[in-house]
C-alpha positions as YAML, in Angstrom:
chain: A
units: angstrom
residues:
- id: 1
  name: THR
  ca: [70.76, 114.60, 46.08]
- id: 2
  name: ALA
  ca: [71.66, 111.65, 43.88]
- id: 3
  name: LEU
  ca: [68.26, 110.03, 44.47]
- id: 4
  name: LEU
  ca: [66.38, 113.18, 43.49]
- id: 5
  name: LEU
  ca: [68.47, 113.79, 40.36]
- id: 6
  name: ALA
  ca: [68.09, 110.18, 39.29]
- id: 7
  name: SER
  ca: [64.32, 110.18, 39.88]
- id: 8
  name: LEU
  ca: [63.95, 113.18, 37.57]
- id: 9
  name: LEU
  ca: [65.10, 110.93, 34.73]
- id: 10
  name: THR
  ca: [62.34, 108.37, 35.32]
- id: 11
  name: ALA
  ca: [58.70, 108.33, 34.23]
- id: 12
  name: ASP
  ca: [57.64, 107.92, 37.88]
- id: 13
  name: GLN
  ca: [59.37, 111.07, 39.10]
- id: 14
  name: GLN
  ca: [56.34, 112.59, 40.87]
- id: 15
  name: ASN
  ca: [55.94, 109.53, 43.11]
- id: 16
  name: VAL
  ca: [59.52, 109.92, 44.30]
- id: 17
  name: VAL
  ca: [60.34, 113.64, 44.28]
- id: 18
  name: LYS
  ca: [57.49, 115.00, 46.40]
- id: 19
  name: PRO
  ca: [57.74, 112.41, 49.22]
- id: 20
  name: LEU
  ca: [61.48, 112.97, 49.27]
- id: 21
  name: LEU
  ca: [61.16, 116.75, 49.62]
- id: 22
  name: ARG
  ca: [58.12, 116.86, 51.90]
- id: 23
  name: GLY
  ca: [60.10, 116.18, 55.06]
- id: 24
  name: PRO
  ca: [63.65, 116.60, 56.34]
- id: 25
  name: ASN
  ca: [66.11, 115.65, 53.62]
- id: 26
  name: HIS
  ca: [69.76, 115.89, 52.67]
- id: 27
  name: CYS
  ca: [69.26, 117.32, 49.18]
- id: 28
  name: ALA
  ca: [71.84, 119.92, 48.18]
- id: 29
  name: VAL
  ca: [69.77, 123.02, 47.46]
- id: 30
  name: ASP
  ca: [71.92, 124.49, 44.69]
- id: 31
  name: ASP
  ca: [72.31, 121.26, 42.69]
- id: 32
  name: CYS
  ca: [68.68, 120.19, 43.04]
- id: 33
  name: SER
  ca: [67.23, 123.63, 42.38]
- id: 34
  name: VAL
  ca: [69.02, 123.85, 39.02]
- id: 35
  name: ALA
  ca: [67.58, 120.50, 37.92]
- id: 36
  name: LEU
  ca: [64.06, 121.39, 39.06]
- id: 37
  name: GLN
  ca: [64.17, 124.79, 37.35]
- id: 38
  name: GLN
  ca: [65.28, 123.23, 34.07]
- id: 39
  name: ARG
  ca: [62.15, 121.06, 34.11]
- id: 40
  name: GLN
  ca: [59.86, 123.88, 35.34]
- id: 41
  name: LEU
  ca: [58.90, 121.80, 38.36]
- id: 42
  name: TRP
  ca: [58.07, 124.92, 40.31]
- id: 43
  name: ALA
  ca: [55.95, 123.25, 43.00]
- id: 44
  name: ASP
  ca: [58.74, 120.78, 43.72]
- id: 45
  name: LEU
  ca: [61.29, 123.59, 43.81]
- id: 46
  name: LEU
  ca: [59.12, 125.48, 46.31]
- id: 47
  name: LEU
  ca: [58.86, 122.31, 48.37]
- id: 48
  name: LEU
  ca: [62.66, 122.03, 48.37]
- id: 49
  name: TYR
  ca: [63.04, 125.61, 49.57]
- id: 50
  name: GLN
  ca: [60.34, 125.17, 52.19]
- id: 51
  name: SER
  ca: [61.88, 121.95, 53.52]
- id: 52
  name: LYS
  ca: [65.08, 123.92, 54.17]
- id: 53
  name: GLY
  ca: [63.23, 126.89, 55.71]
- id: 54
  name: LEU
  ca: [64.26, 129.09, 52.76]
- id: 55
  name: HIS
  ca: [60.98, 130.98, 52.58]
- id: 56
  name: ARG
  ca: [62.54, 134.11, 51.11]
- id: 57
  name: ARG
  ca: [64.00, 132.18, 48.17]
- id: 58
  name: ALA
  ca: [60.60, 130.56, 47.59]
- id: 59
  name: LEU
  ca: [58.82, 133.90, 47.63]
- id: 60
  name: VAL
  ca: [61.38, 135.57, 45.36]
- id: 61
  name: LEU
  ca: [60.83, 132.74, 42.88]
- id: 62
  name: LEU
  ca: [57.05, 133.13, 43.09]
- id: 63
  name: GLN
  ca: [57.26, 136.89, 42.56]
- id: 64
  name: ARG
  ca: [59.43, 136.44, 39.46]
- id: 65
  name: LEU
  ca: [57.10, 133.80, 38.06]
- id: 66
  name: GLY
  ca: [54.01, 135.87, 38.86]
- id: 67
  name: GLN
  ca: [55.37, 138.96, 37.17]
- id: 68
  name: ASP
  ca: [56.48, 136.93, 34.14]
- id: 69
  name: GLN
  ca: [53.03, 135.43, 33.84]
- id: 70
  name: ALA
  ca: [51.43, 138.87, 33.44]
- id: 71
  name: GLY
  ca: [48.13, 137.40, 34.55]
- id: 72
  name: GLN
  ca: [48.33, 134.29, 32.39]
- id: 73
  name: PRO
  ca: [48.57, 130.96, 34.28]
- id: 74
  name: GLY
  ca: [50.63, 129.42, 31.48]
- id: 75
  name: LEU
  ca: [53.72, 128.39, 33.38]
- id: 76
  name: GLY
  ca: [53.68, 124.75, 34.34]
- id: 77
  name: PHE
  ca: [54.18, 122.49, 37.29]
- id: 78
  name: GLY
  ca: [55.84, 120.40, 34.65]
- id: 79
  name: GLN
  ca: [54.10, 117.58, 32.80]
- id: 80
  name: GLY
  ca: [51.63, 120.10, 31.37]
- id: 81
  name: ARG
  ca: [49.87, 120.96, 34.63]
- id: 82
  name: PRO
  ca: [48.96, 124.64, 35.16]
- id: 83
  name: PHE
  ca: [50.69, 126.74, 37.80]
- id: 84
  name: ASN
  ca: [49.39, 130.11, 38.91]
- id: 85
  name: ALA
  ca: [52.20, 131.89, 40.75]
- id: 86
  name: VAL
  ca: [49.92, 134.64, 42.08]
- id: 87
  name: GLN
  ca: [47.53, 132.13, 43.65]
- id: 88
  name: PHE
  ca: [50.46, 130.15, 45.02]
- id: 89
  name: THR
  ca: [51.99, 133.29, 46.57]
- id: 90
  name: ILE
  ca: [48.72, 134.14, 48.33]
- id: 91
  name: LEU
  ca: [48.40, 130.61, 49.69]
- id: 92
  name: TYR
  ca: [52.07, 130.52, 50.70]
- id: 93
  name: LEU
  ca: [51.79, 133.80, 52.64]
- id: 94
  name: GLN
  ca: [48.50, 132.71, 54.19]
- id: 95
  name: ALA
  ca: [50.14, 129.47, 55.30]
- id: 96
  name: LEU
  ca: [53.09, 131.34, 56.84]
- id: 97
  name: ASN
  ca: [50.69, 133.70, 58.62]
- id: 98
  name: ASN
  ca: [48.75, 130.73, 60.01]
- id: 99
  name: ALA
  ca: [51.73, 128.47, 60.74]
- id: 100
  name: ASN
  ca: [51.20, 126.09, 63.62]
- id: 101
  name: PRO
  ca: [52.67, 127.01, 66.08]
- id: 102
  name: PRO
  ca: [52.58, 130.76, 65.27]
- id: 103
  name: GLN
  ca: [55.82, 132.26, 63.96]
- id: 104
  name: PRO
  ca: [55.84, 136.06, 64.51]
- id: 105
  name: VAL
  ca: [59.25, 136.15, 62.79]
- id: 106
  name: HIS
  ca: [57.38, 135.56, 59.52]
- id: 107
  name: GLY
  ca: [55.44, 138.83, 59.87]
- id: 108
  name: PRO
  ca: [57.89, 141.18, 58.09]
- id: 109
  name: LEU
  ca: [58.44, 138.62, 55.32]
- id: 110
  name: ILE
  ca: [54.70, 138.32, 54.71]
- id: 111
  name: LEU
  ca: [54.28, 142.09, 54.45]
- id: 112
  name: GLU
  ca: [57.30, 142.45, 52.16]
- id: 113
  name: PHE
  ca: [56.00, 139.96, 49.60]
- id: 114
  name: ALA
  ca: [52.34, 140.90, 50.01]
- id: 115
  name: GLU
  ca: [53.10, 144.30, 48.50]
- id: 116
  name: TRP
  ca: [53.44, 143.19, 44.88]
- id: 117
  name: ILE
  ca: [50.21, 141.24, 45.16]
- id: 118
  name: MET
  ca: [48.30, 144.21, 46.60]
- id: 119
  name: ARG
  ca: [49.65, 146.53, 43.88]
- id: 120
  name: ARG
  ca: [48.87, 144.09, 41.07]
- id: 121
  name: ALA
  ca: [46.33, 145.55, 38.64]
- id: 122
  name: GLY
  ca: [43.10, 143.62, 38.37]
- id: 123
  name: GLN
  ca: [43.80, 141.41, 41.38]
- id: 124
  name: PRO
  ca: [40.53, 140.72, 43.30]
- id: 125
  name: LEU
  ca: [40.72, 142.39, 46.71]
- id: 126
  name: ASP
  ca: [38.90, 139.61, 48.57]
- id: 127
  name: THR
  ca: [41.41, 137.06, 47.27]
- id: 128
  name: SER
  ca: [44.45, 139.18, 48.14]
- id: 129
  name: LEU
  ca: [43.29, 139.84, 51.69]
- id: 130
  name: LYS
  ca: [43.41, 136.12, 52.46]
- id: 131
  name: MET
  ca: [47.15, 136.59, 53.02]
- id: 132
  name: PHE
  ca: [46.38, 138.45, 56.25]
- id: 133
  name: LEU
  ca: [43.36, 136.53, 57.56]
- id: 134
  name: PRO
  ca: [42.92, 133.46, 59.75]
- id: 135
  name: LEU
  ca: [42.40, 130.34, 57.68]
- id: 136
  name: SER
  ca: [38.93, 128.80, 57.87]
- id: 137
  name: SER
  ca: [38.39, 125.05, 57.65]
- id: 138
  name: GLU
  ca: [36.37, 125.57, 54.44]
- id: 139
  name: GLU
  ca: [39.24, 127.45, 52.78]
- id: 140
  name: TYR
  ca: [41.69, 124.79, 53.86]
- id: 141
  name: GLN
  ca: [39.57, 122.01, 52.37]
- id: 142
  name: GLN
  ca: [39.20, 123.91, 49.09]
- id: 143
  name: ASN
  ca: [42.99, 124.22, 48.72]
- id: 144
  name: ALA
  ca: [44.16, 121.15, 50.66]
- id: 145
  name: MET
  ca: [46.19, 119.79, 47.74]
- id: 146
  name: LEU
  ca: [48.00, 123.09, 47.24]
- id: 147
  name: TYR
  ca: [48.75, 123.40, 50.96]
- id: 148
  name: ASP
  ca: [50.04, 119.84, 50.87]
- id: 149
  name: SER
  ca: [52.32, 120.74, 47.97]
- id: 150
  name: LEU
  ca: [53.69, 123.65, 50.01]
- id: 151
  name: GLY
  ca: [54.60, 121.31, 52.85]
- id: 152
  name: ILE
  ca: [53.31, 123.81, 55.45]
- id: 153
  name: LEU
  ca: [50.71, 122.72, 58.02]
- id: 154
  name: PRO
  ca: [48.61, 125.81, 58.84]
- id: 155
  name: ALA
  ca: [46.41, 126.25, 61.90]
- id: 156
  name: VAL
  ca: [42.72, 126.31, 61.00]
- id: 157
  name: ALA
  ca: [40.04, 128.46, 62.64]
- id: 158
  name: ASP
  ca: [37.09, 126.53, 64.03]
- id: 159
  name: SER
  ca: [34.24, 126.94, 66.49]
- id: 160
  name: ARG
  ca: [36.66, 126.81, 69.43]
- id: 161
  name: GLY
  ca: [38.27, 130.09, 68.49]
- id: 162
  name: ILE
  ca: [40.58, 131.89, 66.09]
- id: 163
  name: PRO
  ca: [44.21, 130.71, 66.01]
- id: 164
  name: GLN
  ca: [46.93, 133.25, 66.61]
- id: 165
  name: THR
  ca: [48.51, 134.49, 63.40]
- id: 166
  name: ALA
  ca: [52.03, 135.76, 62.75]
- id: 167
  name: LEU
  ca: [50.62, 139.20, 61.92]
- id: 168
  name: GLN
  ca: [48.56, 141.17, 64.41]
- id: 169
  name: ALA
  ca: [45.55, 143.04, 63.01]
- id: 170
  name: GLY
  ca: [47.09, 146.39, 63.88]
- id: 171
  name: GLU
  ca: [50.16, 145.57, 61.80]
- id: 172
  name: VAL
  ca: [48.01, 144.75, 58.78]
- id: 173
  name: VAL
  ca: [45.97, 147.94, 59.13]
- id: 174
  name: ALA
  ca: [49.14, 150.04, 59.34]
- id: 175
  name: PHE
  ca: [50.59, 148.25, 56.29]
- id: 176
  name: LEU
  ca: [47.47, 148.76, 54.17]
- id: 177
  name: GLY
  ca: [47.29, 152.40, 55.24]
- id: 178
  name: ARG
  ca: [50.87, 153.03, 54.13]
- id: 179
  name: LEU
  ca: [50.56, 151.04, 50.93]
- id: 180
  name: LEU
  ca: [47.19, 152.45, 49.78]
- id: 181
  name: PRO
  ca: [46.78, 155.82, 51.54]
- id: 182
  name: ASP
  ca: [44.21, 157.11, 49.03]
- id: 183
  name: ASP
  ca: [42.13, 153.93, 48.91]
- id: 184
  name: PRO
  ca: [40.52, 152.94, 52.23]
- id: 185
  name: ASP
  ca: [38.58, 150.04, 50.71]
- id: 186
  name: ALA
  ca: [41.29, 147.45, 51.39]
- id: 187
  name: CYS
  ca: [41.58, 148.42, 55.05]
- id: 188
  name: LEU
  ca: [37.79, 148.63, 55.41]
- id: 189
  name: LYS
  ca: [37.29, 145.20, 53.85]
- id: 190
  name: TYR
  ca: [40.02, 143.66, 56.01]
- id: 191
  name: LEU
  ca: [38.53, 145.11, 59.21]
- id: 192
  name: GLU
  ca: [35.07, 143.96, 58.16]
- id: 193
  name: LYS
  ca: [36.27, 140.38, 57.81]
- id: 194
  name: MET
  ca: [38.25, 140.45, 61.04]
- id: 195
  name: ILE
  ca: [35.37, 141.95, 63.05]
- id: 196
  name: MET
  ca: [32.32, 140.34, 61.48]
- id: 197
  name: LYS
  ca: [33.74, 136.91, 60.60]
- id: 198
  name: HIS
  ca: [36.68, 136.35, 62.92]
- id: 199
  name: GLY
  ca: [35.49, 138.10, 66.08]
- id: 200
  name: CYS
  ca: [38.25, 140.68, 66.49]
- id: 201
  name: ASP
  ca: [37.63, 142.49, 69.80]
- id: 202
  name: VAL
  ca: [40.26, 145.27, 69.70]
- id: 203
  name: PRO
  ca: [38.44, 148.58, 70.48]
- id: 204
  name: GLU
  ca: [40.79, 150.70, 68.37]
- id: 205
  name: LEU
  ca: [40.06, 148.58, 65.30]
- id: 206
  name: HIS
  ca: [36.30, 148.77, 65.82]
- id: 207
  name: GLU
  ca: [36.61, 152.54, 66.03]
- id: 208
  name: LEU
  ca: [38.82, 152.71, 62.94]
- id: 209
  name: TYR
  ca: [36.28, 150.59, 61.04]
- id: 210
  name: LEU
  ca: [33.56, 153.08, 62.00]
- id: 211
  name: GLN
  ca: [35.78, 156.03, 61.05]
- id: 212
  name: LEU
  ca: [36.41, 154.59, 57.58]
- id: 213
  name: TYR
  ca: [32.70, 153.94, 57.07]
- id: 214
  name: LEU
  ca: [31.91, 157.49, 58.10]
- id: 215
  name: LYS
  ca: [34.39, 158.71, 55.49]
- id: 216
  name: LYS
  ca: [32.61, 156.64, 52.85]
- id: 217
  name: PHE
  ca: [29.25, 158.02, 54.00]
- id: 218
  name: LYS
  ca: [30.36, 161.65, 53.82]
- id: 219
  name: GLY
  ca: [31.85, 161.09, 50.37]
- id: 220
  name: ALA
  ca: [28.62, 159.51, 49.13]
- id: 221
  name: GLU
  ca: [26.50, 162.39, 50.45]
- id: 222
  name: ALA
  ca: [27.91, 164.68, 47.79]
- id: 223
  name: GLY
  ca: [26.92, 162.22, 45.08]
- id: 224
  name: SER
  ca: [24.50, 159.33, 45.30]
- id: 225
  name: LEU
  ca: [21.84, 159.57, 47.99]
- id: 226
  name: SER
  ca: [21.09, 155.87, 47.64]
- id: 227
  name: SER
  ca: [24.75, 155.01, 48.36]
- id: 228
  name: ALA
  ca: [24.76, 157.38, 51.33]
- id: 229
  name: LYS
  ca: [21.69, 155.61, 52.72]
- id: 230
  name: VAL
  ca: [23.40, 152.22, 52.38]
- id: 231
  name: PHE
  ca: [26.44, 153.47, 54.29]
- id: 232
  name: TYR
  ca: [24.25, 155.11, 56.94]
- id: 233
  name: THR
  ca: [22.37, 151.85, 57.50]
- id: 234
  name: ALA
  ca: [25.66, 149.91, 57.76]
- id: 235
  name: ILE
  ca: [26.97, 152.38, 60.35]
- id: 236
  name: GLU
  ca: [23.76, 152.15, 62.36]
- id: 237
  name: THR
  ca: [23.84, 148.35, 62.29]
- id: 238
  name: PHE
  ca: [27.47, 148.29, 63.38]
- id: 239
  name: LEU
  ca: [26.82, 150.64, 66.31]
- id: 240
  name: ARG
  ca: [23.99, 148.42, 67.51]
- id: 241
  name: LYS
  ca: [25.90, 145.14, 67.20]
- id: 242
  name: SER
  ca: [29.46, 145.97, 68.24]
- id: 243
  name: ARG
  ca: [30.23, 145.61, 71.95]
- id: 244
  name: PHE
  ca: [33.87, 146.64, 71.77]
- id: 245
  name: TYR
  ca: [34.06, 150.30, 70.71]
- id: 246
  name: ARG
  ca: [34.45, 152.98, 73.38]
- id: 247
  name: PRO
  ca: [31.37, 155.25, 73.49]
- id: 248
  name: GLU
  ca: [33.34, 158.42, 74.21]
- id: 249
  name: LYS
  ca: [35.53, 157.83, 71.15]
- id: 250
  name: VAL
  ca: [32.55, 157.15, 68.91]
- id: 251
  name: LEU
  ca: [30.62, 160.20, 70.11]
- id: 252
  name: ALA
  ca: [33.58, 162.34, 69.09]
- id: 253
  name: LEU
  ca: [33.25, 160.98, 65.55]
- id: 254
  name: LEU
  ca: [29.51, 161.68, 65.29]
- id: 255
  name: GLN
  ca: [29.57, 165.47, 65.42]
- id: 256
  name: SER
  ca: [27.95, 166.51, 62.13]
- id: 257
  name: ASP
  ca: [24.22, 167.33, 62.01]
- id: 258
  name: GLU
  ca: [23.29, 164.44, 59.71]
- id: 259
  name: LEU
  ca: [24.75, 161.99, 62.25]
- id: 260
  name: LEU
  ca: [23.03, 163.32, 65.35]
- id: 261
  name: SER
  ca: [20.40, 160.57, 65.33]
- id: 262
  name: LEU
  ca: [23.19, 157.99, 65.58]
- id: 263
  name: ARG
  ca: [24.51, 159.59, 68.77]
- id: 264
  name: ALA
  ca: [21.34, 158.46, 70.54]
...
């Protein structure tokens, strides 16, 4: 504690504080957190919380900072460096979801703090969904410095297979369905990434993906014929490529006259 507080008074603080907090340490959380907050050293404060396993305190801090920012990344790491609390929250939750080894106990915490991100106006859906997805090696390399500042070593998906995540796909689907019952796009996009990119082989999720696409197709029929054709083609392609749906379940979904050709 004394070493950290003293280092904050020096010009070389960043070369001392981060190495000190990155591993096991004996820093008193309450005393050190006050000093770090006064200097707006948010990344270092998150590192302190993470080093003590205080993920909830870290996420509460990020939510407060993100809501205060109101979309403007003006809050600082300290020393004039930008800090985007929304981006940091997404990466933090993604890291918890992909912790190595997997920590299922993190699942409820991830869903609890994912809610404010998913409800945030103007937040890109593709970016938000990263919280629930396996972490690719490309994504890790793009944000390696931020992951390093979090002090969490995530498992990375590679050609040998997809690492187990804290959240199961069914849990994410149920969460998105409850959170956004009138907007299937989030669930559809999540399933698309899990099935097409990450090789999810759960039959129920393949069938739900098809069901959501059929809903989009039927909605488009009443409006744009060109959009309906796009959805029809996507459904046809999925039926040809997927090996995991159950034929009897799919046939029950393809009852209307305009879908008879797909039954073949």
